[in-house]
C-alpha atoms as an extended CHARMM CRD file, in Angstrom:
* protein
*
       273  EXT
         1         1  UNK       CA            177.7290000000      201.5650000000      -80.3190000000  PROA      1               0.0000000000
         2         2  UNK       CA            179.5220000000      198.7650000000      -78.4990000000  PROA      2               0.0000000000
         3         3  UNK       CA            177.0370000000      196.1950000000      -79.8130000000  PROA      3               0.0000000000
         4         4  UNK       CA            177.1590000000      197.7040000000      -83.3000000000  PROA      4               0.0000000000
         5         5  UNK       CA            180.9560000000      197.5550000000      -83.1450000000  PROA      5               0.0000000000
         6         6  UNK       CA            180.7690000000      193.8460000000      -82.2790000000  PROA      6               0.0000000000
         7         7  UNK       CA            178.4680000000      193.1350000000      -85.2310000000  PROA      7               0.0000000000
         8         8  UNK       CA            180.5980000000      195.1130000000      -87.6660000000  PROA      8               0.0000000000
         9         9  UNK       CA            183.7450000000      193.5360000000      -86.2060000000  PROA      9               0.0000000000
        10        10  UNK       CA            182.4000000000      190.1340000000      -87.2340000000  PROA      10              0.0000000000
        11        11  UNK       CA            182.0150000000      191.4270000000      -90.7990000000  PROA      11              0.0000000000
        12        12  UNK       CA            185.4910000000      192.9860000000      -90.6900000000  PROA      12              0.0000000000
        13        13  UNK       CA            186.8880000000      189.5010000000      -90.0770000000  PROA      13              0.0000000000
        14        14  UNK       CA            185.2840000000      188.4700000000      -93.3630000000  PROA      14              0.0000000000
        15        15  UNK       CA            186.7210000000      191.4790000000      -95.2060000000  PROA      15              0.0000000000
        16        16  UNK       CA            190.2040000000      190.9340000000      -93.7540000000  PROA      16              0.0000000000
        17        17  UNK       CA            190.2330000000      187.3030000000      -94.8710000000  PROA      17              0.0000000000
        18        18  UNK       CA            188.4510000000      187.5420000000      -98.2200000000  PROA      18              0.0000000000
        19        19  UNK       CA            189.5020000000      190.8570000000      -99.7530000000  PROA      19              0.0000000000
        20        20  UNK       CA            193.1670000000      189.8490000000     -100.3460000000  PROA      20              0.0000000000
        21        21  UNK       CA            191.9770000000      186.5860000000     -101.9390000000  PROA      21              0.0000000000
        22        22  UNK       CA            189.5650000000      188.5230000000     -104.1640000000  PROA      22              0.0000000000
        23        23  UNK       CA            192.4090000000      190.8620000000     -105.1700000000  PROA      23              0.0000000000
        24        24  UNK       CA            194.6900000000      187.9380000000     -106.0260000000  PROA      24              0.0000000000
        25        25  UNK       CA            191.9680000000      186.2860000000     -108.1140000000  PROA      25              0.0000000000
        26        26  UNK       CA            191.3740000000      189.5460000000     -109.9640000000  PROA      26              0.0000000000
        27        27  UNK       CA            195.1100000000      189.9120000000     -110.6840000000  PROA      27              0.0000000000
        28        28  UNK       CA            195.2850000000      186.3410000000     -112.0010000000  PROA      28              0.0000000000
        29        29  UNK       CA            192.2410000000      186.9470000000     -114.2080000000  PROA      29              0.0000000000
        30        30  UNK       CA            193.7710000000      190.1230000000     -115.6250000000  PROA      30              0.0000000000
        31        31  UNK       CA            197.1080000000      188.3750000000     -116.3020000000  PROA      31              0.0000000000
        32        32  UNK       CA            195.3750000000      185.4810000000     -118.0290000000  PROA      32              0.0000000000
        33        33  UNK       CA            193.3310000000      187.9090000000     -120.1030000000  PROA      33              0.0000000000
        34        34  UNK       CA            196.4820000000      189.7700000000     -121.2260000000  PROA      34              0.0000000000
        35        35  UNK       CA            198.2350000000      186.4970000000     -122.0740000000  PROA      35              0.0000000000
        36        36  UNK       CA            195.2080000000      185.0510000000     -123.8340000000  PROA      36              0.0000000000
        37        37  UNK       CA            194.9580000000      182.1310000000     -121.3870000000  PROA      37              0.0000000000
        38        38  UNK       CA            191.4580000000      180.8470000000     -120.4850000000  PROA      38              0.0000000000
        39        39  UNK       CA            190.2100000000      181.9440000000     -117.0850000000  PROA      39              0.0000000000
        40        40  UNK       CA            190.4510000000      179.2870000000     -114.3720000000  PROA      40              0.0000000000
        41        41  UNK       CA            186.7860000000      179.8130000000     -113.5040000000  PROA      41              0.0000000000
        42        42  UNK       CA            185.8710000000      178.6820000000     -117.0160000000  PROA      42              0.0000000000
        43        43  UNK       CA            188.0400000000      175.5750000000     -116.6530000000  PROA      43              0.0000000000
        44        44  UNK       CA            187.1710000000      174.1810000000     -113.2290000000  PROA      44              0.0000000000
        45        45  UNK       CA            183.8500000000      175.9420000000     -112.5890000000  PROA      45              0.0000000000
        46        46  UNK       CA            184.9810000000      177.9720000000     -109.6010000000  PROA      46              0.0000000000
        47        47  UNK       CA            182.1410000000      179.2160000000     -107.4570000000  PROA      47              0.0000000000
        48        48  UNK       CA            181.4370000000      182.8720000000     -106.7070000000  PROA      48              0.0000000000
        49        49  UNK       CA            183.7820000000      184.2820000000     -104.0830000000  PROA      49              0.0000000000
        50        50  UNK       CA            183.1090000000      187.7260000000     -102.6380000000  PROA      50              0.0000000000
        51        51  UNK       CA            182.3540000000      189.3450000000      -99.2930000000  PROA      51              0.0000000000
        52        52  UNK       CA            178.9150000000      187.7160000000      -99.1550000000  PROA      52              0.0000000000
        53        53  UNK       CA            179.2880000000      184.3830000000     -100.9380000000  PROA      53              0.0000000000
        54        54  UNK       CA            179.9470000000      181.5880000000     -100.1160000000  PROA      54              0.0000000000
        55        55  UNK       CA            178.8790000000      181.2410000000      -96.4910000000  PROA      55              0.0000000000
        56        56  UNK       CA            181.5720000000      181.2520000000      -93.8340000000  PROA      56              0.0000000000
        57        57  UNK       CA            182.8410000000      177.7700000000      -92.9910000000  PROA      57              0.0000000000
        58        58  UNK       CA            185.3330000000      176.0600000000      -90.7120000000  PROA      58              0.0000000000
        59        59  UNK       CA            188.7920000000      176.0780000000      -92.3500000000  PROA      59              0.0000000000
        60        60  UNK       CA            189.4160000000      172.5480000000      -91.0140000000  PROA      60              0.0000000000
        61        61  UNK       CA            186.2330000000      170.5440000000      -91.6790000000  PROA      61              0.0000000000
        62        62  UNK       CA            184.6970000000      173.0420000000      -94.1610000000  PROA      62              0.0000000000
        63        63  UNK       CA            181.2800000000      172.8010000000      -92.5120000000  PROA      63              0.0000000000
        64        64  UNK       CA            179.2290000000      176.0210000000      -92.8940000000  PROA      64              0.0000000000
        65        65  UNK       CA            179.0780000000      178.0980000000      -89.7180000000  PROA      65              0.0000000000
        66        66  UNK       CA            175.5950000000      178.0460000000      -88.1980000000  PROA      66              0.0000000000
        67        67  UNK       CA            173.8790000000      181.3410000000      -87.4340000000  PROA      67              0.0000000000
        68        68  UNK       CA            173.8780000000      180.5850000000      -83.6870000000  PROA      68              0.0000000000
        69        69  UNK       CA            177.6190000000      179.9070000000      -83.8570000000  PROA      69              0.0000000000
        70        70  UNK       CA            178.2630000000      183.2400000000      -85.5350000000  PROA      70              0.0000000000
        71        71  UNK       CA            177.1740000000      185.6040000000      -82.7590000000  PROA      71              0.0000000000
        72        72  UNK       CA            180.0990000000      187.9860000000      -82.2010000000  PROA      72              0.0000000000
        73        73  UNK       CA            182.1620000000      187.1920000000      -79.1050000000  PROA      73              0.0000000000
        74        74  UNK       CA            179.3130000000      185.2530000000      -77.4510000000  PROA      74              0.0000000000
        75        75  UNK       CA            179.5570000000      182.2070000000      -79.7370000000  PROA      75              0.0000000000
        76        76  UNK       CA            183.3190000000      181.9920000000      -79.2490000000  PROA      76              0.0000000000
        77        77  UNK       CA            182.8690000000      181.8730000000      -75.4790000000  PROA      77              0.0000000000
        78        78  UNK       CA            180.0100000000      179.3380000000      -75.6060000000  PROA      78              0.0000000000
        79        79  UNK       CA            181.9400000000      177.0870000000      -78.0100000000  PROA      79              0.0000000000
        80        80  UNK       CA            185.0700000000      177.4950000000      -75.8830000000  PROA      80              0.0000000000
        81        81  UNK       CA            187.0060000000      178.5710000000      -78.9300000000  PROA      81              0.0000000000
        82        82  UNK       CA            186.4030000000      175.3750000000      -80.9120000000  PROA      82              0.0000000000
        83        83  UNK       CA            184.4130000000      174.3490000000      -83.9780000000  PROA      83              0.0000000000
        84        84  UNK       CA            181.1200000000      172.6570000000      -83.0670000000  PROA      84              0.0000000000
        85        85  UNK       CA            181.5690000000      169.9690000000      -85.7380000000  PROA      85              0.0000000000
        86        86  UNK       CA            185.2530000000      168.9960000000      -85.6430000000  PROA      86              0.0000000000
        87        87  UNK       CA            186.3520000000      170.6350000000      -82.3390000000  PROA      87              0.0000000000
        88        88  UNK       CA            189.3250000000      172.2400000000      -84.1090000000  PROA      88              0.0000000000
        89        89  UNK       CA            190.5030000000      175.4140000000      -82.3470000000  PROA      89              0.0000000000
        90        90  UNK       CA            189.1990000000      178.7460000000      -83.6470000000  PROA      90              0.0000000000
        91        91  UNK       CA            191.7770000000      181.5020000000      -83.8500000000  PROA      91              0.0000000000
        92        92  UNK       CA            191.6130000000      183.9620000000      -80.9670000000  PROA      92              0.0000000000
        93        93  UNK       CA            192.0860000000      186.7220000000      -83.5240000000  PROA      93              0.0000000000
        94        94  UNK       CA            188.4160000000      186.6290000000      -84.5640000000  PROA      94              0.0000000000
        95        95  UNK       CA            186.9530000000      187.6130000000      -81.1760000000  PROA      95              0.0000000000
        96        96  UNK       CA            189.9060000000      189.9570000000      -80.5940000000  PROA      96              0.0000000000
        97        97  UNK       CA            189.0440000000      191.9440000000      -83.7310000000  PROA      97              0.0000000000
        98        98  UNK       CA            185.3450000000      191.9680000000      -82.7980000000  PROA      98              0.0000000000
        99        99  UNK       CA            186.1420000000      193.2350000000      -79.2960000000  PROA      99              0.0000000000
       100       100  UNK       CA            188.5980000000      195.8420000000      -80.6110000000  PROA      100             0.0000000000
       101       101  UNK       CA            185.9920000000      197.1160000000      -83.0600000000  PROA      101             0.0000000000
       102       102  UNK       CA            183.4100000000      197.3100000000      -80.2660000000  PROA      102             0.0000000000
       103       103  UNK       CA            185.6740000000      199.1500000000      -77.8130000000  PROA      103             0.0000000000
       104       104  UNK       CA            186.9140000000      201.6620000000      -80.4080000000  PROA      104             0.0000000000
       105       105  UNK       CA            183.3630000000      202.2980000000      -81.6640000000  PROA      105             0.0000000000
       106       106  UNK       CA            182.0910000000      202.9060000000      -78.1360000000  PROA      106             0.0000000000
       107       107  UNK       CA            185.0050000000      205.2300000000      -77.3910000000  PROA      107             0.0000000000
       108       108  UNK       CA            184.4060000000      207.2390000000      -80.5630000000  PROA      108             0.0000000000
       109       109  UNK       CA            180.7600000000      207.6810000000      -79.5450000000  PROA      109             0.0000000000
       110       110  UNK       CA            181.8150000000      208.7880000000      -76.0740000000  PROA      110             0.0000000000
       111       111  UNK       CA            184.4630000000      211.1490000000      -77.4510000000  PROA      111             0.0000000000
       112       112  UNK       CA            182.3390000000      212.9460000000      -80.0670000000  PROA      112             0.0000000000
       113       113  UNK       CA            178.9370000000      212.4470000000      -78.4350000000  PROA      113             0.0000000000
       114       114  UNK       CA            175.6230000000      212.5750000000      -80.2710000000  PROA      114             0.0000000000
       115       115  UNK       CA            177.0270000000      214.1680000000      -83.3980000000  PROA      115             0.0000000000
       116       116  UNK       CA            177.3300000000      213.3860000000      -87.0940000000  PROA      116             0.0000000000
       117       117  UNK       CA            181.0960000000      213.2630000000      -86.5280000000  PROA      117             0.0000000000
       118       118  UNK       CA            180.5880000000      210.0300000000      -84.6090000000  PROA      118             0.0000000000
       119       119  UNK       CA            179.0900000000      208.2570000000      -87.6200000000  PROA      119             0.0000000000
       120       120  UNK       CA            181.9190000000      209.1580000000      -89.9830000000  PROA      120             0.0000000000
       121       121  UNK       CA            184.6870000000      208.7130000000      -87.3990000000  PROA      121             0.0000000000
       122       122  UNK       CA            183.4130000000      205.2000000000      -86.6630000000  PROA      122             0.0000000000
       123       123  UNK       CA            183.4090000000      204.3710000000      -90.3860000000  PROA      123             0.0000000000
       124       124  UNK       CA            187.0220000000      205.5280000000      -90.5940000000  PROA      124             0.0000000000
       125       125  UNK       CA            187.9250000000      203.5230000000      -87.4910000000  PROA      125             0.0000000000
       126       126  UNK       CA            186.5490000000      200.3160000000      -89.0140000000  PROA      126             0.0000000000
       127       127  UNK       CA            188.4500000000      200.9990000000      -92.2460000000  PROA      127             0.0000000000
       128       128  UNK       CA            191.7200000000      201.6240000000      -90.3780000000  PROA      128             0.0000000000
       129       129  UNK       CA            191.2920000000      198.4310000000      -88.3660000000  PROA      129             0.0000000000
       130       130  UNK       CA            190.7920000000      196.4670000000      -91.5930000000  PROA      130             0.0000000000
       131       131  UNK       CA            193.8020000000      198.0370000000      -93.2800000000  PROA      131             0.0000000000
       132       132  UNK       CA            196.0440000000      197.3510000000      -90.2800000000  PROA      132             0.0000000000
       133       133  UNK       CA            195.3200000000      193.6310000000      -90.0960000000  PROA      133             0.0000000000
       134       134  UNK       CA            195.4670000000      193.1170000000      -93.8700000000  PROA      134             0.0000000000
       135       135  UNK       CA            198.8430000000      194.8650000000      -93.9820000000  PROA      135             0.0000000000
       136       136  UNK       CA            200.1690000000      192.6760000000      -91.1580000000  PROA      136             0.0000000000
       137       137  UNK       CA            198.9190000000      189.5370000000      -92.9210000000  PROA      137             0.0000000000
       138       138  UNK       CA            199.6890000000      190.2680000000      -96.5660000000  PROA      138             0.0000000000
       139       139  UNK       CA            201.7370000000      193.5010000000      -96.6990000000  PROA      139             0.0000000000
       140       140  UNK       CA            198.8940000000      195.0200000000      -98.7280000000  PROA      140             0.0000000000
       141       141  UNK       CA            196.8270000000      198.1900000000      -98.2860000000  PROA      141             0.0000000000
       142       142  UNK       CA            193.8870000000      197.6540000000     -100.6670000000  PROA      142             0.0000000000
       143       143  UNK       CA            192.8440000000      200.5630000000     -102.8890000000  PROA      143             0.0000000000
       144       144  UNK       CA            189.2740000000      199.3120000000     -102.4250000000  PROA      144             0.0000000000
       145       145  UNK       CA            189.4640000000      200.7520000000      -98.9020000000  PROA      145             0.0000000000
       146       146  UNK       CA            191.9860000000      203.6110000000      -99.0260000000  PROA      146             0.0000000000
       147       147  UNK       CA            190.6860000000      205.4250000000     -102.1090000000  PROA      147             0.0000000000
       148       148  UNK       CA            186.9540000000      205.5160000000     -101.2100000000  PROA      148             0.0000000000
       149       149  UNK       CA            187.8300000000      206.7090000000      -97.7120000000  PROA      149             0.0000000000
       150       150  UNK       CA            190.1640000000      209.3600000000      -99.1210000000  PROA      150             0.0000000000
       151       151  UNK       CA            187.2070000000      210.7900000000     -101.0460000000  PROA      151             0.0000000000
       152       152  UNK       CA            184.9090000000      210.3660000000      -98.0480000000  PROA      152             0.0000000000
       153       153  UNK       CA            187.3270000000      212.3780000000      -95.8880000000  PROA      153             0.0000000000
       154       154  UNK       CA            187.3890000000      215.1900000000      -98.4420000000  PROA      154             0.0000000000
       155       155  UNK       CA            183.5810000000      215.0870000000      -98.6440000000  PROA      155             0.0000000000
       156       156  UNK       CA            183.2410000000      215.3430000000      -94.8590000000  PROA      156             0.0000000000
       157       157  UNK       CA            185.5360000000      218.3350000000      -94.7390000000  PROA      157             0.0000000000
       158       158  UNK       CA            183.4720000000      220.2180000000      -97.3090000000  PROA      158             0.0000000000
       159       159  UNK       CA            181.3340000000      220.8290000000      -94.2160000000  PROA      159             0.0000000000
       160       160  UNK       CA            184.3970000000      221.5340000000      -92.0020000000  PROA      160             0.0000000000
       161       161  UNK       CA            183.6760000000      218.3650000000      -90.0410000000  PROA      161             0.0000000000
       162       162  UNK       CA            187.2170000000      217.4650000000      -88.9500000000  PROA      162             0.0000000000
       163       163  UNK       CA            189.1650000000      220.2600000000      -90.6420000000  PROA      163             0.0000000000
       164       164  UNK       CA            188.5170000000      222.8490000000      -93.3420000000  PROA      164             0.0000000000
       165       165  UNK       CA            188.2620000000      221.9600000000      -97.0360000000  PROA      165             0.0000000000
       166       166  UNK       CA            191.5650000000      223.5330000000      -98.0920000000  PROA      166             0.0000000000
       167       167  UNK       CA            193.4890000000      221.8380000000      -95.2700000000  PROA      167             0.0000000000
       168       168  UNK       CA            191.9770000000      218.4810000000      -96.2530000000  PROA      168             0.0000000000
       169       169  UNK       CA            192.9200000000      218.9220000000      -99.9140000000  PROA      169             0.0000000000
       170       170  UNK       CA            196.4600000000      220.0070000000      -99.0900000000  PROA      170             0.0000000000
       171       171  UNK       CA            196.6910000000      217.1560000000      -96.5630000000  PROA      171             0.0000000000
       172       172  UNK       CA            195.7700000000      214.5930000000      -99.2180000000  PROA      172             0.0000000000
       173       173  UNK       CA            198.3230000000      215.9630000000     -101.6850000000  PROA      173             0.0000000000
       174       174  UNK       CA            201.1440000000      216.3890000000      -99.1670000000  PROA      174             0.0000000000
       175       175  UNK       CA            200.4080000000      213.0370000000      -97.5350000000  PROA      175             0.0000000000
       176       176  UNK       CA            201.0940000000      211.2410000000     -100.7850000000  PROA      176             0.0000000000
       177       177  UNK       CA            203.9600000000      213.4930000000     -101.8680000000  PROA      177             0.0000000000
       178       178  UNK       CA            205.9490000000      213.3160000000      -98.6170000000  PROA      178             0.0000000000
       179       179  UNK       CA            206.1690000000      209.5170000000      -98.4720000000  PROA      179             0.0000000000
       180       180  UNK       CA            206.7280000000      209.3070000000     -102.2150000000  PROA      180             0.0000000000
       181       181  UNK       CA            209.6940000000      211.6880000000     -101.8850000000  PROA      181             0.0000000000
       182       182  UNK       CA            211.1220000000      209.6420000000      -98.9850000000  PROA      182             0.0000000000
       183       183  UNK       CA            210.6330000000      206.5040000000     -101.1020000000  PROA      183             0.0000000000
       184       184  UNK       CA            212.5170000000      208.0090000000     -104.0630000000  PROA      184             0.0000000000
       185       185  UNK       CA            215.4020000000      209.3600000000     -101.9540000000  PROA      185             0.0000000000
       186       186  UNK       CA            215.7680000000      206.0690000000     -100.0940000000  PROA      186             0.0000000000
       187       187  UNK       CA            215.8140000000      204.1440000000     -103.3790000000  PROA      187             0.0000000000
       188       188  UNK       CA            218.4810000000      206.4590000000     -104.8380000000  PROA      188             0.0000000000
       189       189  UNK       CA            220.6730000000      206.1300000000     -101.7380000000  PROA      189             0.0000000000
       190       190  UNK       CA            220.2350000000      202.4300000000     -100.9690000000  PROA      190             0.0000000000
       191       191  UNK       CA            219.0290000000      200.9550000000     -104.2510000000  PROA      191             0.0000000000
       192       192  UNK       CA            216.1020000000      199.3670000000     -102.3950000000  PROA      192             0.0000000000
       193       193  UNK       CA            212.4230000000      200.1940000000     -102.0590000000  PROA      193             0.0000000000
       194       194  UNK       CA            211.7450000000      201.3110000000      -98.4970000000  PROA      194             0.0000000000
       195       195  UNK       CA            207.9360000000      201.1330000000      -98.5890000000  PROA      195             0.0000000000
       196       196  UNK       CA            205.0030000000      200.4030000000     -100.8690000000  PROA      196             0.0000000000
       197       197  UNK       CA            202.7060000000      202.7290000000     -102.7810000000  PROA      197             0.0000000000
       198       198  UNK       CA            199.8600000000      201.7180000000     -100.4850000000  PROA      198             0.0000000000
       199       199  UNK       CA            201.5530000000      203.6610000000      -97.6790000000  PROA      199             0.0000000000
       200       200  UNK       CA            201.5140000000      206.8210000000      -99.8280000000  PROA      200             0.0000000000
       201       201  UNK       CA            197.7660000000      206.4440000000     -100.4480000000  PROA      201             0.0000000000
       202       202  UNK       CA            197.0940000000      205.6920000000      -96.7890000000  PROA      202             0.0000000000
       203       203  UNK       CA            198.8450000000      208.8610000000      -95.5990000000  PROA      203             0.0000000000
       204       204  UNK       CA            197.0210000000      210.8150000000      -98.3150000000  PROA      204             0.0000000000
       205       205  UNK       CA            193.7610000000      209.4100000000      -96.9440000000  PROA      205             0.0000000000
       206       206  UNK       CA            194.6730000000      210.4080000000      -93.3940000000  PROA      206             0.0000000000
       207       207  UNK       CA            195.6810000000      213.8730000000      -94.6020000000  PROA      207             0.0000000000
       208       208  UNK       CA            192.2860000000      214.2640000000      -96.2720000000  PROA      208             0.0000000000
       209       209  UNK       CA            190.5580000000      213.5410000000      -92.9560000000  PROA      209             0.0000000000
       210       210  UNK       CA            192.7870000000      215.4140000000      -90.5120000000  PROA      210             0.0000000000
       211       211  UNK       CA            194.3400000000      218.1890000000      -92.6500000000  PROA      211             0.0000000000
       212       212  UNK       CA            197.9460000000      218.9350000000      -93.5290000000  PROA      212             0.0000000000
       213       213  UNK       CA            198.5700000000      220.3150000000      -90.0180000000  PROA      213             0.0000000000
       214       214  UNK       CA            198.4130000000      216.7760000000      -88.5860000000  PROA      214             0.0000000000
       215       215  UNK       CA            200.8190000000      215.1720000000      -91.0600000000  PROA      215             0.0000000000
       216       216  UNK       CA            204.0190000000      215.9140000000      -89.0680000000  PROA      216             0.0000000000
       217       217  UNK       CA            202.3990000000      214.4130000000      -85.9700000000  PROA      217             0.0000000000
       218       218  UNK       CA            201.2130000000      211.3090000000      -87.8600000000  PROA      218             0.0000000000
       219       219  UNK       CA            204.5840000000      210.7260000000      -89.5230000000  PROA      219             0.0000000000
       220       220  UNK       CA            206.4980000000      211.3030000000      -86.2740000000  PROA      220             0.0000000000
       221       221  UNK       CA            204.2800000000      208.9650000000      -84.2250000000  PROA      221             0.0000000000
       222       222  UNK       CA            204.2510000000      206.2760000000      -86.9300000000  PROA      222             0.0000000000
       223       223  UNK       CA            208.0290000000      206.4210000000      -87.3410000000  PROA      223             0.0000000000
       224       224  UNK       CA            208.5770000000      206.2750000000      -83.5860000000  PROA      224             0.0000000000
       225       225  UNK       CA            206.2140000000      203.3350000000      -83.1170000000  PROA      225             0.0000000000
       226       226  UNK       CA            207.6210000000      201.5090000000      -86.1340000000  PROA      226             0.0000000000
       227       227  UNK       CA            211.1980000000      202.0150000000      -84.9400000000  PROA      227             0.0000000000
       228       228  UNK       CA            210.4440000000      200.7870000000      -81.4140000000  PROA      228             0.0000000000
       229       229  UNK       CA            208.6250000000      197.6860000000      -82.6430000000  PROA      229             0.0000000000
       230       230  UNK       CA            211.2890000000      197.0100000000      -85.2750000000  PROA      230             0.0000000000
       231       231  UNK       CA            214.1260000000      197.2030000000      -82.7430000000  PROA      231             0.0000000000
       232       232  UNK       CA            212.1450000000      194.9860000000      -80.3550000000  PROA      232             0.0000000000
       233       233  UNK       CA            211.5810000000      192.3530000000      -83.0610000000  PROA      233             0.0000000000
       234       234  UNK       CA            215.2440000000      192.3910000000      -84.1000000000  PROA      234             0.0000000000
       235       235  UNK       CA            216.6300000000      192.1520000000      -80.5640000000  PROA      235             0.0000000000
       236       236  UNK       CA            214.0740000000      189.8940000000      -78.8590000000  PROA      236             0.0000000000
       237       237  UNK       CA            212.6560000000      187.7950000000      -81.7080000000  PROA      237             0.0000000000
       238       238  UNK       CA            215.8050000000      187.8400000000      -83.8890000000  PROA      238             0.0000000000
       239       239  UNK       CA            213.8130000000      189.2900000000      -86.8020000000  PROA      239             0.0000000000
       240       240  UNK       CA            215.8390000000      189.2780000000      -90.0200000000  PROA      240             0.0000000000
       241       241  UNK       CA            216.7130000000      192.8640000000      -90.9550000000  PROA      241             0.0000000000
       242       242  UNK       CA            216.1310000000      192.0100000000      -94.6210000000  PROA      242             0.0000000000
       243       243  UNK       CA            212.4860000000      191.0330000000      -94.0450000000  PROA      243             0.0000000000
       244       244  UNK       CA            210.1830000000      194.0720000000      -94.4180000000  PROA      244             0.0000000000
       245       245  UNK       CA            207.9510000000      195.1830000000      -91.5500000000  PROA      245             0.0000000000
       246       246  UNK       CA            204.5590000000      196.6370000000      -92.5690000000  PROA      246             0.0000000000
       247       247  UNK       CA            204.3130000000      200.3860000000      -91.9380000000  PROA      247             0.0000000000
       248       248  UNK       CA            200.5360000000      200.6040000000      -92.4110000000  PROA      248             0.0000000000
       249       249  UNK       CA            199.5240000000      199.6500000000      -88.8340000000  PROA      249             0.0000000000
       250       250  UNK       CA            201.6590000000      202.4390000000      -87.3840000000  PROA      250             0.0000000000
       251       251  UNK       CA            200.2320000000      204.9750000000      -89.8360000000  PROA      251             0.0000000000
       252       252  UNK       CA            196.6530000000      203.8950000000      -89.0620000000  PROA      252             0.0000000000
       253       253  UNK       CA            197.1590000000      204.0730000000      -85.3010000000  PROA      253             0.0000000000
       254       254  UNK       CA            198.8810000000      207.4620000000      -85.5640000000  PROA      254             0.0000000000
       255       255  UNK       CA            196.1380000000      208.7660000000      -87.8730000000  PROA      255             0.0000000000
       256       256  UNK       CA            193.4450000000      207.6130000000      -85.4470000000  PROA      256             0.0000000000
       257       257  UNK       CA            195.2250000000      209.3370000000      -82.5620000000  PROA      257             0.0000000000
       258       258  UNK       CA            195.5670000000      212.5190000000      -84.6400000000  PROA      258             0.0000000000
       259       259  UNK       CA            191.8470000000      212.4460000000      -85.5000000000  PROA      259             0.0000000000
       260       260  UNK       CA            190.8860000000      212.3980000000      -81.8220000000  PROA      260             0.0000000000
       261       261  UNK       CA            193.6270000000      214.3200000000      -80.0350000000  PROA      261             0.0000000000
       262       262  UNK       CA            195.7490000000      215.8420000000      -82.8070000000  PROA      262             0.0000000000
       263       263  UNK       CA            194.9730000000      219.4650000000      -81.9960000000  PROA      263             0.0000000000
       264       264  UNK       CA            195.7390000000      218.9770000000      -78.3000000000  PROA      264             0.0000000000
       265       265  UNK       CA            198.9850000000      217.1230000000      -79.0330000000  PROA      265             0.0000000000
       266       266  UNK       CA            200.1130000000      219.7930000000      -81.4940000000  PROA      266             0.0000000000
       267       267  UNK       CA            199.2900000000      222.4950000000      -78.9690000000  PROA      267             0.0000000000
       268       268  UNK       CA            201.2860000000      220.7310000000      -76.2450000000  PROA      268             0.0000000000
       269       269  UNK       CA            204.2360000000      220.1850000000      -78.5850000000  PROA      269             0.0000000000
       270       270  UNK       CA            204.2860000000      223.7970000000      -79.8120000000  PROA      270             0.0000000000
       271       271  UNK       CA            204.0190000000      225.1710000000      -76.2790000000  PROA      271             0.0000000000
       272       272  UNK       CA            206.8610000000      222.8890000000      -75.2080000000  PROA      272             0.0000000000
       273       273  UNK       CA            209.0470000000      224.0470000000      -78.1060000000  PROA      273             0.0000000000
């Protein structure tokens, strides 16, 4: 599972980089279609751009990455973090994401053991990792990830995999409704939008996987983490209060924690109360 996590982590780097660009191109195409403007691809002959094509290349010299230079983690170490052709530095984020994917995948396998839960929990983990980084980079939570995984969570819980079917359905509905209600109330009071619709869909997705019983835990943990990081950024890094901070990473981390230890944490909290 560690090795599989490394391999998938390499692909996640591709998704994190390319999916927002694909979304932007699709939006531009739709806008041009509505306005009756010729598509840019028809004008300048743009090449196909998706998760598979074109081949990955160095952002500095644009040389295609060789297969031997694309081995997760290993190639970065052997190349000493630099492009083979132009010696430009390669971002440390690429191996960091690969290693994170590997460690989380291995832990999921250890936690659930030889069980079908492991397969689906690892899929969710990869999706949450993708969503977190994309939200940090672009303040986007792509529907191409959240909506399919919302349905996948409901499908898993038909078989009572992580919770029962009714709890998953209610979790999906309440997950969306709770953040939407907070969004509306905040907008009425302040006149500003406090979060994006992607956050609603993300919490709905997490509710579908973990059940409505975990939503208070997820919201509480995410709010606490977000508040701590926000205060830290404002005080230490002089972060402008008017610049939004993505909420998705805190929701994804809290949802992942709830998936693994939610029942135990709820039990501890209720016994403490």
